[in-house]
ROROGU-391544 format. One record per atom (N, C-alpha, C, CB): atom name; residue number from 0; x, y, z. Coordinates in steps of 0.001 Angstrom, whole numbers, plus 524288, in hexadecimal, padded with zeros to 5 digits. Glycine has a CB too. Layout:
+------+-----+-------+-------+-------+
| site | pos |     u |     v |     w |
+------+-----+-------+-------+-------+
|   CA | NUM |     X |     Y |     Z |
...
+------+-----+-------+-------+-------+
This chain:
+------+-----+-------+-------+-------+
| site | pos |     u |     v |     w |
+------+-----+-------+-------+-------+
|    N |   0 | 81EA5 | 85B6D | 8115F |
|   CA |   0 | 81B34 | 85711 | 81252 |
|    C |   0 | 81676 | 8590A | 8154F |
|   CB |   0 | 81E0B | 852A8 | 81558 |
|    N |   1 | 811FD | 856FB | 813E6 |
|   CA |   1 | 80D2C | 8588A | 81679 |
|    C |   1 | 80B7B | 8544B | 81A4B |
|   CB |   1 | 808D5 | 859A0 | 8126C |
|    N |   2 | 809A6 | 855D8 | 81ED9 |
|   CA |   2 | 807E3 | 85223 | 822D1 |
|    C |   2 | 80208 | 8513C | 8224B |
|   CB |   2 | 8093B | 8541F | 8285C |
|    N |   3 | 80079 | 84C59 | 82321 |
|   CA |   3 | 7FAEA | 84B0B | 82348 |
|    C |   3 | 7F9EA | 847DE | 82836 |
|   CB |   3 | 7F92F | 847F3 | 81E43 |
|    N |   4 | 7F526 | 847E7 | 829FE |
|   CA |   4 | 7F3A6 | 844FB | 82EA6 |
|    C |   4 | 7EFFE | 84097 | 82CFD |
|   CB |   4 | 7F101 | 8489B | 832CD |
|    N |   5 | 7F125 | 83BE3 | 82EC7 |
|   CA |   5 | 7EDFC | 8375C | 82D75 |
|    C |   5 | 7ECA5 | 8347B | 8327F |
|   CB |   5 | 7F0E2 | 833B5 | 82987 |
|    N |   6 | 7E7B9 | 83329 | 83335 |
|   CA |   6 | 7E61A | 8301D | 837C0 |
|    C |   6 | 7E59F | 82A6C | 83621 |
|   CB |   6 | 7E0D8 | 8322E | 83A0C |
|    N |   7 | 7E7FF | 826F3 | 8393E |
|   CA |   7 | 7E7FA | 8215C | 83814 |
|    C |   7 | 7E615 | 81E50 | 83CD2 |
|   CB |   7 | 7ED7B | 81F7E | 8366C |
|    N |   8 | 7E3BD | 819CE | 83BCB |
|   CA |   8 | 7E22A | 81654 | 8400B |
|    C |   8 | 7E6FB | 81476 | 84301 |
|   CB |   8 | 7DF05 | 8119F | 83DEC |
|    N |   9 | 7E635 | 8133A | 847F7 |
|   CA |   9 | 7EA8F | 81176 | 84B3C |
|    C |   9 | 7ED29 | 80C94 | 84906 |
|   CB |   9 | 7E8AA | 81065 | 850C5 |
|    N |  10 | 7E9FE | 80912 | 846D7 |
|   CA |  10 | 7EC30 | 80445 | 844A2 |
|    C |  10 | 7EFE2 | 80554 | 8401D |
|   CB |  10 | 7E7DB | 800B6 | 842D5 |
|    N |  11 | 7EE83 | 80915 | 83CD9 |
|   CA |  11 | 7F1E6 | 80A78 | 83868 |
|    C |  11 | 7F6F1 | 80CF0 | 83A63 |
|   CB |  11 | 7EF0D | 80E42 | 8349C |
|    N |  12 | 7F679 | 81060 | 83E3B |
|   CA |  12 | 7FB21 | 812E8 | 8406E |
|    C |  12 | 7FEB0 | 80ECF | 842E5 |
|   CB |  12 | 7F994 | 81719 | 84488 |
|    N |  13 | 7FC64 | 80B0B | 8459E |
|   CA |  13 | 7FF7C | 806DE | 84805 |
|    C |  13 | 80263 | 803CB | 843D5 |
|   CB |  13 | 7FBF7 | 8032F | 84B43 |
|    N |  14 | 7FFAF | 8028B | 83F8B |
|   CA |  14 | 80228 | 7FF9B | 83B44 |
|    C |  14 | 80674 | 802D6 | 838AB |
|   CB |  14 | 7FE08 | 7FDFA | 83729 |
|    N |  15 | 80586 | 807DC | 837F5 |
|   CA |  15 | 8098C | 80B50 | 835C4 |
|    C |  15 | 80E56 | 80B49 | 83949 |
|   CB |  15 | 80771 | 810F7 | 8351A |
|    N |  16 | 80D85 | 80BB9 | 83E60 |
|   CA |  16 | 811EB | 80BB0 | 84213 |
|    C |  16 | 814FC | 8069E | 841A9 |
|   CB |  16 | 80FF6 | 80C74 | 847B5 |
|    N |  17 | 81234 | 8023D | 84165 |
|   CA |  17 | 814C4 | 7FD26 | 84106 |
|    C |  17 | 817F8 | 7FCB8 | 83C06 |
|   CB |  17 | 810B8 | 7F8C3 | 84141 |
|    N |  18 | 8158C | 7FE20 | 837B0 |
|   CA |  18 | 81842 | 7FDBB | 832A5 |
|    C |  18 | 81CD2 | 8018D | 8325C |
|   CB |  18 | 81471 | 7FEC1 | 82E1E |
|    N |  19 | 81BFF | 8064E | 83433 |
|   CA |  19 | 82026 | 80A43 | 8340C |
|    C |  19 | 824E8 | 80866 | 83722 |
|   CB |  19 | 81E27 | 80F8A | 83641 |
|    N |  20 | 823EE | 80609 | 83BA2 |
|   CA |  20 | 8283D | 80413 | 83ED2 |
|    C |  20 | 82ADE | 7FF6B | 83C37 |
|   CB |  20 | 82649 | 8028E | 84444 |
|    N |  21 | 827A9 | 7FBC1 | 83A53 |
|   CA |  21 | 829B9 | 7F6FD | 837EB |
|    C |  21 | 82D10 | 7F824 | 83320 |
|   CB |  21 | 82545 | 7F364 | 8366A |
|    N |  22 | 82B63 | 7FBF6 | 82FEC |
|   CA |  22 | 82E29 | 7FD1E | 82B14 |
|    C |  22 | 8319F | 801F1 | 82B81 |
|   CB |  22 | 82A4D | 7FDD8 | 826B3 |
|    N |  23 | 832B6 | 80383 | 8304A |
|   CA |  23 | 8368C | 80795 | 8317B |
|    C |  23 | 8355F | 80CE7 | 82F17 |
|   CB |  23 | 83BC2 | 805DC | 82FB1 |
|    N |  24 | 83069 | 80E71 | 82F1F |
|   CA |  24 | 82F18 | 813CB | 82DA8 |
|    C |  24 | 83088 | 81742 | 8323E |
|   CB |  24 | 82927 | 8145F | 82C2D |
|    N |  25 | 832C7 | 81BC9 | 8312A |
|   CA |  25 | 8345E | 81F2F | 83579 |
|    C |  25 | 82FA8 | 82185 | 83844 |
|   CB |  25 | 837E7 | 82389 | 83379 |
|    N |  26 | 82B60 | 82266 | 8356F |
|   CA |  26 | 8269C | 82483 | 837D2 |
|    C |  26 | 821D7 | 82231 | 83523 |
|   CB |  26 | 82681 | 82A94 | 83779 |
|    N |  27 | 81D60 | 822B7 | 837B1 |
|   CA |  27 | 8187F | 82113 | 83537 |
|    C |  27 | 81780 | 82460 | 8305B |
|   CB |  27 | 813DA | 82187 | 83915 |
|    N |  28 | 818FD | 82948 | 830A1 |
|   CA |  28 | 81834 | 82CCE | 82C32 |
|    C |  28 | 81B0D | 82ACC | 8275D |
|   CB |  28 | 81A14 | 83257 | 82D8E |
|    N |  29 | 81FD6 | 828DB | 82810 |
|   CA |  29 | 822BA | 826B3 | 8239A |
|    C |  29 | 81FCC | 82214 | 82138 |
|   CB |  29 | 82842 | 824FF | 8254B |
|    N |  30 | 81DB8 | 81EB6 | 82494 |
|   CA |  30 | 81AB0 | 81A40 | 822AE |
|    C |  30 | 815E2 | 81C16 | 81FA7 |
|   CB |  30 | 81907 | 816BC | 82744 |
|    N |  31 | 81302 | 81FD1 | 821E0 |
|   CA |  31 | 80E37 | 821C4 | 81F67 |
|    C |  31 | 80F75 | 8246B | 81A3A |
|   CB |  31 | 80B59 | 82598 | 8230D |
|    N |  32 | 813A3 | 82781 | 81A06 |
|   CA |  32 | 81529 | 82A01 | 81513 |
|    C |  32 | 8162F | 825E9 | 810DC |
|   CB |  32 | 81A11 | 82D6F | 815DA |
|    N |  33 | 81922 | 821DC | 8124A |
|   CA |  33 | 81A64 | 81DD1 | 80E72 |
|    C |  33 | 8157A | 81AE9 | 80CBE |
|   CB |  33 | 81E65 | 819F5 | 810B1 |
|    N |  34 | 811E3 | 819E4 | 81064 |
|   CA |  34 | 80D00 | 81741 | 80F13 |
|    C |  34 | 809CB | 81A8D | 80B44 |
|   CB |  34 | 809CF | 8161F | 8140C |
|    N |  35 | 8099E | 81F9A | 80C30 |
|   CA |  35 | 806B5 | 8231C | 808BA |
|    C |  35 | 80944 | 8233F | 80357 |
|   CB |  35 | 8066C | 828AF | 80B12 |
|    N |  36 | 80E69 | 8239D | 80336 |
|   CA |  36 | 81127 | 8239F | 7FE29 |
|    C |  36 | 81007 | 81E9B | 7FB22 |
|   CB |  36 | 8171B | 82441 | 7FEFA |
|    N |  37 | 81024 | 81A35 | 7FDDC |
|   CA |  37 | 80F12 | 8152C | 7FB54 |
|    C |  37 | 8098A | 814FF | 7F920 |
|   CB |  37 | 80FDD | 810AC | 7FF36 |
|    N |  38 | 805C5 | 816EB | 7FC1A |
|   CA |  38 | 80057 | 816E8 | 7FA4F |
|    C |  38 | 7FFB5 | 81A7D | 7F596 |
|   CB |  38 | 7FCA3 | 8189F | 7FEC0 |
|    N |  39 | 8021B | 81F0C | 7F5C5 |
|   CA |  39 | 801D5 | 822AE | 7F155 |
|    C |  39 | 8042F | 8201E | 7EC7D |
|   CB |  39 | 804BB | 827E1 | 7F299 |
|    N |  40 | 808A5 | 81D8F | 7ED1F |
|   CA |  40 | 80B2F | 81AF1 | 7E8AD |
|    C |  40 | 807A6 | 816A8 | 7E679 |
|   CB |  40 | 81083 | 81898 | 7EA58 |
|    N |  41 | 80535 | 813A6 | 7E9E6 |
|   CA |  41 | 8019F | 80F80 | 7E831 |
|    C |  41 | 7FD0D | 811C2 | 7E50E |
|   CB |  41 | 7FF8B | 80C70 | 7ECF3 |
|    N |  42 | 7FAC4 | 815F7 | 7E6FB |
|   CA |  42 | 7F65A | 8185A | 7E447 |
|    C |  42 | 7F7FE | 81AE5 | 7DF20 |
|   CB |  42 | 7F3C5 | 81C64 | 7E7CA |
|    N |  43 | 7FCAF | 81D16 | 7DEF4 |
|   CA |  43 | 7FEA0 | 81F50 | 7DA11 |
|    C |  43 | 7FF5E | 81B10 | 7D5F6 |
|   CB |  43 | 803CA | 82238 | 7DAFE |
|    N |  44 | 80131 | 81685 | 7D79A |
|   CA |  44 | 801C9 | 81224 | 7D3F5 |
|    C |  44 | 7FC71 | 81071 | 7D1E2 |
|   CB |  44 | 80493 | 80D7D | 7D6A6 |
|    N |  45 | 7F894 | 8101E | 7D566 |
|   CA |  45 | 7F34C | 80EB9 | 7D3A9 |
|    C |  45 | 7F141 | 812B3 | 7CFCA |
|   CB |  45 | 7EF90 | 80E4D | 7D853 |
|    N |  46 | 7F22F | 817B3 | 7D0DC |
|   CA |  46 | 7F072 | 81BDC | 7CD53 |
|    C |  46 | 7F315 | 81B40 | 7C802 |
|   CB |  46 | 7F1A9 | 82153 | 7CFAB |
|    N |  47 | 7F824 | 81A2A | 7C80A |
|   CA |  47 | 7FB02 | 81989 | 7C323 |
|    C |  47 | 7F8E5 | 814EC | 7C007 |
|   CB |  47 | 800DB | 818CC | 7C435 |
|    N |  48 | 7F7BA | 810A3 | 7C2B8 |
|   CA |  48 | 7F590 | 80C17 | 7BFFE |
|    C |  48 | 7F033 | 80D4A | 7BDB3 |
|   CB |  48 | 7F530 | 8076C | 7C3B5 |
|    N |  49 | 7ECFC | 81039 | 7C095 |
|   CA |  49 | 7E7E3 | 811C0 | 7BE85 |
|    C |  49 | 7E887 | 81517 | 7B9A0 |
|   CB |  49 | 7E4BB | 814BD | 7C2AE |
|    N |  50 | 7EC4C | 818B0 | 7B9C2 |
|   CA |  50 | 7ED42 | 81C05 | 7B53A |
|    C |  50 | 7EF28 | 818D9 | 7B093 |
|   CB |  50 | 7F13C | 82040 | 7B691 |
|    N |  51 | 7F2A0 | 81519 | 7B18D |
|   CA |  51 | 7F46F | 811BA | 7AD50 |
|    C |  51 | 7EFEE | 80E9D | 7AB0E |
|   CB |  51 | 7F8BB | 80E0B | 7AF3B |
|    N |  52 | 7ECA4 | 80CA5 | 7AE82 |
|   CA |  52 | 7E81E | 809A5 | 7ACC6 |
|    C |  52 | 7E483 | 80D06 | 7A971 |
|   CB |  52 | 7E521 | 8076E | 7B17B |
|    N |  53 | 7E3ED | 811E5 | 7AB19 |
|   CA |  53 | 7E08E | 8157D | 7A837 |
|    C |  53 | 7E2AA | 81678 | 7A2B5 |
|   CB |  53 | 7E008 | 81AAD | 7AB2F |
|    N |  54 | 7E7CE | 81714 | 7A246 |
|   CA |  54 | 7EA1C | 81856 | 79D36 |
|    C |  54 | 7EB30 | 81395 | 799D3 |
|   CB |  54 | 7EF0F | 81B46 | 79E02 |
|    N |  55 | 7EC4A | 80F17 | 79C51 |
|   CA |  55 | 7EDC6 | 80A7A | 7994B |
|    C |  55 | 7E9E4 | 80609 | 799BE |
|   CB |  55 | 7F307 | 8089B | 79AFC |
|    N |  56 | 7E5B3 | 806CA | 79C87 |
|   CA |  56 | 7E1BC | 802BA | 79D13 |
|    C |  56 | 7E2D6 | 7FF27 | 7A19C |
|   CB |  56 | 7E158 | 7FF94 | 79826 |
|    N |  57 | 7DEBD | 7FCC4 | 7A36D |
|   CA |  57 | 7DF2E | 7F92B | 7A7D1 |
|    C |  57 | 7E1DC | 7F427 | 7A614 |
|   CB |  57 | 7D9C3 | 7F7F8 | 7AA25 |
|    N |  58 | 7E3DC | 7F162 | 7A9CB |
|   CA |  58 | 7E649 | 7EC5A | 7A8D5 |
|    C |  58 | 7E241 | 7E889 | 7A6AA |
|   CB |  58 | 7E8C4 | 7EA31 | 7ADDC |
|    N |  59 | 7E413 | 7E4F9 | 7A387 |
|   CA |  59 | 7E096 | 7E107 | 7A15D |
|    C |  59 | 7DEEC | 7DD1E | 7A587 |
|   CB |  59 | 7E337 | 7DE32 | 79CD4 |
|    N |  60 | 7E206 | 7DCA6 | 7A9AF |
|   CA |  60 | 7E0AD | 7D919 | 7ADEA |
|    C |  60 | 7DC23 | 7DB65 | 7B0FE |
|   CB |  60 | 7E571 | 7D816 | 7B185 |
|    N |  61 | 7D8C6 | 7D813 | 7B2D1 |
|   CA |  61 | 7D42A | 7D9CF | 7B5AD |
|    C |  61 | 7D4B3 | 7D8B5 | 7BB86 |
|   CB |  61 | 7CF46 | 7D724 | 7B384 |
|    N |  62 | 7D965 | 7D953 | 7BD9F |
|   CA |  62 | 7DA4B | 7D887 | 7C32D |
|    C |  62 | 7D8E2 | 7DD88 | 7C607 |
|   CB |  62 | 7E00E | 7D6EC | 7C449 |
|    N |  63 | 7D591 | 7DD12 | 7C9F5 |
|   CA |  63 | 7D3D4 | 7E1AD | 7CCDE |
|    C |  63 | 7D7EA | 7E347 | 7D0E1 |
|   CB |  63 | 7CE90 | 7E09D | 7CF93 |
|    N |  64 | 7D769 | 7E80B | 7D2C7 |
|   CA |  64 | 7DAE1 | 7E9E5 | 7D6F0 |
|    C |  64 | 7DA5F | 7E678 | 7DBC1 |
|   CB |  64 | 7D9AB | 7EF9C | 7D854 |
|    N |  65 | 7D597 | 7E4D9 | 7DCF9 |
|   CA |  65 | 7D4C9 | 7E173 | 7E183 |
|    C |  65 | 7D7A4 | 7DC49 | 7E0DB |
|   CB |  65 | 7CEF3 | 7E075 | 7E260 |
|    N |  66 | 7D794 | 7DA34 | 7DC21 |
|   CA |  66 | 7DA47 | 7D54E | 7DB0A |
|    C |  66 | 7E031 | 7D604 | 7DB96 |
|   CB |  66 | 7D8E7 | 7D353 | 7D583 |
|    N |  67 | 7E23B | 7DA6C | 7D9B3 |
|   CA |  67 | 7E7CE | 7DB96 | 7DA59 |
|    C |  67 | 7E937 | 7DBDC | 7E023 |
|   CB |  67 | 7E93A | 7E0C6 | 7D79A |
|    N |  68 | 7E5FF | 7DE83 | 7E336 |
|   CA |  68 | 7E703 | 7DEF1 | 7E8D4 |
|    C |  68 | 7E6D7 | 7D99B | 7EB6E |
|   CB |  68 | 7E30C | 7E29B | 7EB69 |
|    N |  69 | 7E313 | 7D659 | 7EA00 |
|   CA |  69 | 7E2A8 | 7D124 | 7EC46 |
|    C |  69 | 7E78D | 7CDEF | 7EB0A |
|   CB |  69 | 7DDBB | 7CE54 | 7EA3B |
|    N |  70 | 7E957 | 7CE42 | 7E637 |
|   CA |  70 | 7EE0D | 7CB62 | 7E4A3 |
|    C |  70 | 7F2CC | 7CD5D | 7E797 |
|   CB |  70 | 7EEF5 | 7CBDF | 7DEB7 |
|    N |  71 | 7F34E | 7D296 | 7E7FE |
|   CA |  71 | 7F7B8 | 7D4D3 | 7EAF4 |
|    C |  71 | 7F79E | 7D2FA | 7F09E |
|   CB |  71 | 7F793 | 7DADF | 7EAC2 |
|    N |  72 | 7F2FC | 7D2DB | 7F2FC |
|   CA |  72 | 7F27D | 7D117 | 7F86A |
|    C |  72 | 7F425 | 7CB6A | 7F8FD |
|   CB |  72 | 7ECDF | 7D1C5 | 7FA56 |
|    N |  73 | 7F27B | 7C825 | 7F54A |
|   CA |  73 | 7F3E8 | 7C297 | 7F570 |
|    C |  73 | 7F9CF | 7C1E8 | 7F4FB |
|   CB |  73 | 7F122 | 7BF95 | 7F105 |
|    N |  74 | 7FC29 | 7C4BD | 7F16B |
|   CA |  74 | 801D4 | 7C459 | 7F0A9 |
|    C |  74 | 804AC | 7C647 | 7F58A |
|   CB |  74 | 80393 | 7C789 | 7EBCB |
|    N |  75 | 802D2 | 7CA8D | 7F7CE |
|   CA |  75 | 80543 | 7CC9F | 7FC88 |
|    C |  75 | 804FA | 7C8A6 | 800F5 |
|   CB |  75 | 802A2 | 7D1C2 | 7FE2E |
|    N |  76 | 80081 | 7C60E | 80180 |
|   CA |  76 | 7FFED | 7C212 | 80596 |
|    C |  76 | 803A2 | 7BD83 | 804A6 |
|   CB |  76 | 7FA42 | 7C018 | 805D3 |
|    N |  77 | 80423 | 7BBE8 | 7FFC2 |
|   CA |  77 | 807AE | 7B79C | 7FE7D |
|    C |  77 | 80D4E | 7B8FF | 7FFDB |
|   CB |  77 | 80743 | 7B634 | 7F8AF |
|    N |  78 | 80EFF | 7BDB8 | 7FE69 |
|   CA |  78 | 81453 | 7BF63 | 7FF9D |
|    C |  78 | 81516 | 7C010 | 8057C |
|   CB |  78 | 8159A | 7C47F | 7FCC5 |
|    N |  79 | 81129 | 7C21D | 8082B |
|   CA |  79 | 8118A | 7C2C0 | 80DD4 |
|    C |  79 | 81230 | 7BD72 | 81070 |
|   CB |  79 | 80CAC | 7C594 | 80FFE |
|    N |  80 | 80F29 | 7B99F | 80EA9 |
|   CA |  80 | 80F8E | 7B45D | 810D0 |
|    C |  80 | 814ED | 7B20C | 80FA3 |
|   CB |  80 | 80B36 | 7B0D6 | 80E99 |
|    N |  81 | 816B7 | 7B2C7 | 80AD4 |
|   CA |  81 | 81BC2 | 7B0A5 | 80927 |
|    C |  81 | 82044 | 7B2D9 | 80C5A |
|   CB |  81 | 81CA6 | 7B1C5 | 80361 |
|    N |  82 | 82004 | 7B7F4 | 80D92 |
|   CA |  82 | 8244C | 7BA7B | 8104E |
|    C |  82 | 8233E | 7BB44 | 81624 |
|   CB |  82 | 8256B | 7BFA5 | 80DCE |
|    N |  83 | 81EEB | 7B910 | 8180B |
|   CA |  83 | 81DC6 | 7B93F | 81D9F |
|    C |  83 | 81C59 | 7BE9B | 81FA1 |
|   CB |  83 | 8224D | 7B74D | 82094 |
|    N |  84 | 819E6 | 7C1CF | 81C53 |
|   CA |  84 | 81846 | 7C709 | 81DDE |
|    C |  84 | 81289 | 7C6E0 | 81F45 |
|   CB |  84 | 81953 | 7CB12 | 81979 |
|    N |  85 | 81131 | 7C955 | 823A9 |
|   CA |  85 | 80BB3 | 7C969 | 82550 |
|    C |  85 | 80909 | 7CE31 | 82310 |
|   CB |  85 | 80B3A | 7C95E | 82B59 |
|    N |  86 | 804C2 | 7CD55 | 82032 |
|   CA |  86 | 80190 | 7D19C | 81E1F |
|    C |  86 | 7FD23 | 7D29A | 821F1 |
|   CB |  86 | 7FF65 | 7D050 | 81888 |
|    N |  87 | 7FACE | 7D734 | 821BC |
|   CA |  87 | 7F65F | 7D8E2 | 824F9 |
|    C |  87 | 7F81D | 7DC5D | 82918 |
|   CB |  87 | 7F38F | 7D464 | 82753 |
+------+-----+-------+-------+-------+
């Protein structure tokens, strides 16, 4: 394994500490590794979709990425309200 050094704002470090403790990560490093893996997986999926679009054509629907994000945000807020989860 290779080590890297990353500088973060105090607020981000505080939030990492809070989340790591709340979700029982043994270390901040474990949390950061998982966050990086999740981001890489998300970007790989986007890349795969772009490649599929390139080979098979774009969707016939004209919904923009921004519109998809807005809809996802609305749905997340509805579920958060329904289940009493605070977002932000």
